[in-house]
C-alpha positions as CSV (number, residue, x, y, z in Angstrom):
1,M,-71.8,66.6,32.6
2,E,-73.7,67.3,29.4
3,S,-77.5,67.6,29.5
4,M,-79.7,67.7,26.5
5,I,-83.0,66.6,25.1
6,R,-83.3,63.7,22.6
7,S,-85.9,61.4,21.2
8,W,-87.2,58.6,23.5
9,R,-85.8,55.1,23.1
10,I,-87.5,52.0,24.4
11,E,-84.4,51.2,26.3
12,D,-84.9,54.4,28.4
13,A,-87.8,52.7,30.1
14,E,-85.9,51.6,33.2
15,A,-84.3,55.0,33.8
16,L,-87.7,56.7,33.2
17,A,-89.4,54.5,35.8
18,L,-86.6,55.2,38.3
19,A,-86.9,59.0,37.7
20,I,-90.6,59.3,38.2
21,N,-91.1,57.0,41.1
22,N,-91.0,59.9,43.6
23,K,-94.0,61.3,45.5
24,K,-92.5,64.8,45.4
25,I,-92.6,64.6,41.6
26,M,-96.1,63.1,41.5
27,E,-97.4,65.9,43.7
28,N,-96.7,68.3,40.8
29,L,-98.0,66.3,37.8
30,R,-101.4,65.7,36.5
31,D,-103.5,62.8,37.8
32,G,-103.6,59.5,35.9
33,I,-100.0,58.6,36.1
34,P,-99.6,55.3,37.9
35,Y,-97.7,55.1,41.2
36,P,-95.6,53.1,41.6
37,Y,-94.6,53.5,38.0
38,T,-93.3,50.3,36.5
39,V,-90.9,49.7,33.6
40,D,-93.9,48.5,31.6
41,D,-95.7,51.8,32.3
42,A,-92.6,53.6,31.0
43,K,-92.5,51.4,27.9
44,D,-96.2,52.2,27.2
45,Y,-95.5,56.0,27.7
46,I,-92.5,55.9,25.3
47,R,-94.5,54.1,22.6
48,D,-97.3,56.6,23.0
49,M,-94.9,59.6,22.7
50,L,-93.2,58.2,19.6
51,D,-96.6,57.4,18.0
52,G,-97.9,61.0,18.8
53,E,-94.9,62.6,17.1
54,K,-95.7,60.8,13.9
55,K,-99.1,62.5,14.0
56,N,-97.7,66.0,14.5
57,R,-99.7,66.3,17.8
58,Q,-96.8,66.2,20.3
59,Y,-93.1,66.6,20.6
60,A,-91.8,64.6,23.5
61,F,-88.2,64.0,24.5
62,A,-86.1,62.5,27.2
63,I,-84.1,64.9,29.3
64,T,-80.7,63.3,29.5
65,L,-77.5,63.7,31.4
66,D,-74.4,62.1,29.9
67,G,-76.8,60.1,27.6
68,K,-79.0,58.7,30.5
69,A,-82.7,59.6,30.7
70,I,-83.3,61.6,33.9
71,G,-86.6,63.2,33.0
72,S,-89.2,63.9,30.4
73,I,-90.3,67.0,28.5
74,G,-93.1,67.5,26.0
75,I,-95.1,70.0,24.0
76,F,-98.6,68.9,23.3
77,R,-100.6,70.6,20.5
78,K,-104.2,71.8,21.2
79,D,-106.9,71.6,18.6
80,N,-109.7,73.6,16.9
81,I,-109.1,77.4,17.3
82,H,-106.1,76.6,19.5
83,R,-104.4,74.4,16.9
84,Y,-101.3,76.8,16.8
85,T,-101.0,76.6,20.6
86,A,-99.4,73.9,22.6
87,E,-98.9,73.0,26.3
88,L,-95.6,72.3,27.8
89,G,-95.0,69.7,30.6
90,Y,-91.8,68.4,32.2
91,Y,-90.2,66.8,35.2
92,V,-86.7,65.7,36.1
93,A,-85.5,63.2,38.8
94,E,-85.0,64.8,42.2
95,P,-81.2,64.4,42.3
96,Y,-81.0,66.9,39.4
97,W,-83.2,69.6,40.8
98,G,-81.8,73.1,41.0
99,K,-79.0,72.5,38.5
100,G,-80.4,74.4,35.5
101,I,-81.0,71.2,33.6
102,V,-84.8,71.8,33.2
103,T,-84.4,75.4,32.2
104,Q,-82.0,74.3,29.4
105,A,-84.4,71.5,28.3
106,V,-87.3,74.0,28.2
107,T,-85.3,76.4,26.1
108,E,-84.2,73.6,23.7
109,I,-87.6,72.1,23.2
110,C,-89.3,75.6,22.6
111,D,-86.6,76.5,20.1
112,Y,-87.0,73.2,18.3
113,V,-90.8,73.5,18.2
114,F,-90.8,77.1,17.0
115,A,-88.2,76.3,14.3
116,N,-89.8,73.1,13.0
117,T,-93.6,73.5,13.4
118,D,-96.4,76.1,12.9
119,I,-97.0,76.4,16.6
120,M,-96.9,80.1,17.7
121,R,-97.7,79.9,21.4
122,I,-96.5,77.5,24.1
123,F,-98.0,77.7,27.5
124,A,-97.5,76.0,30.9
125,E,-99.7,75.8,34.0
126,P,-97.6,74.9,37.0
127,F,-99.2,74.8,40.5
128,A,-98.7,78.2,42.1
129,R,-97.0,76.5,45.0
130,N,-94.4,74.9,42.7
131,I,-92.0,77.9,42.9
132,A,-89.1,76.0,41.3
133,S,-91.2,75.2,38.2
134,C,-92.3,78.8,38.0
135,R,-88.7,80.0,38.1
136,V,-87.7,77.5,35.4
137,L,-90.3,79.0,33.1
138,E,-89.3,82.6,33.9
139,K,-85.6,81.9,33.3
140,A,-86.6,80.3,30.0
141,G,-88.3,83.5,28.9
142,F,-92.0,82.6,29.6
143,I,-94.2,85.5,30.7
144,L,-96.6,85.1,33.7
145,E,-100.0,86.0,32.3
146,G,-102.0,85.4,35.5
147,T,-103.1,83.1,38.3
148,L,-105.9,80.7,37.7
149,R,-107.5,80.5,41.1
150,K,-108.7,77.1,42.4
151,N,-108.1,75.8,38.9
152,A,-107.3,72.2,39.8
153,V,-107.9,69.6,42.5
154,K,-105.0,67.5,43.4
155,N,-105.2,65.0,46.3
156,G,-108.5,66.5,47.4
157,E,-107.1,70.1,47.6
158,A,-108.2,72.9,45.3
159,L,-105.1,74.6,44.0
160,D,-104.2,77.7,42.2
161,M,-102.2,77.5,39.0
162,R,-100.1,80.0,37.2
163,L,-100.4,80.6,33.5
164,Y,-97.1,81.2,31.7
165,A,-96.7,81.6,27.9
166,L,-93.9,82.0,25.3
167,V,-94.9,83.4,21.9
168,K,-93.0,82.9,18.7
């Protein structure tokens, strides 16, 4: 089995919808993502990601295993005084949790962005309760800079987040 990241293709929409339609995944993502997530939602997302890359604002890829999309990863540039900083986000379908796939994808995308852009800092803010995501970042070389107390409200609950960063 070979995992890697690659550019999105519109034909990934069905696999993307299948991967994200899981409440366990949605519990750890930002609000605003439809649930259930349809193939049309996936097509819209893929088009948005491909369009954003053309504008040098984001670098979004499919996480794949043996060529099939099983998750998503992206780095999203900030603006103004933070224009050389970008935020990392990712998820992978539940059957692939705990296999090192996401750590490999995080390492690949960070290496790509640092080598091909002027971004000098990549950060991620997982919920503090999402221990698996925190471990992914630590294994990929991110440094824990602190805990952001009651930094988000998800499903009516105020949650702490952890701030991790990797600097070029």
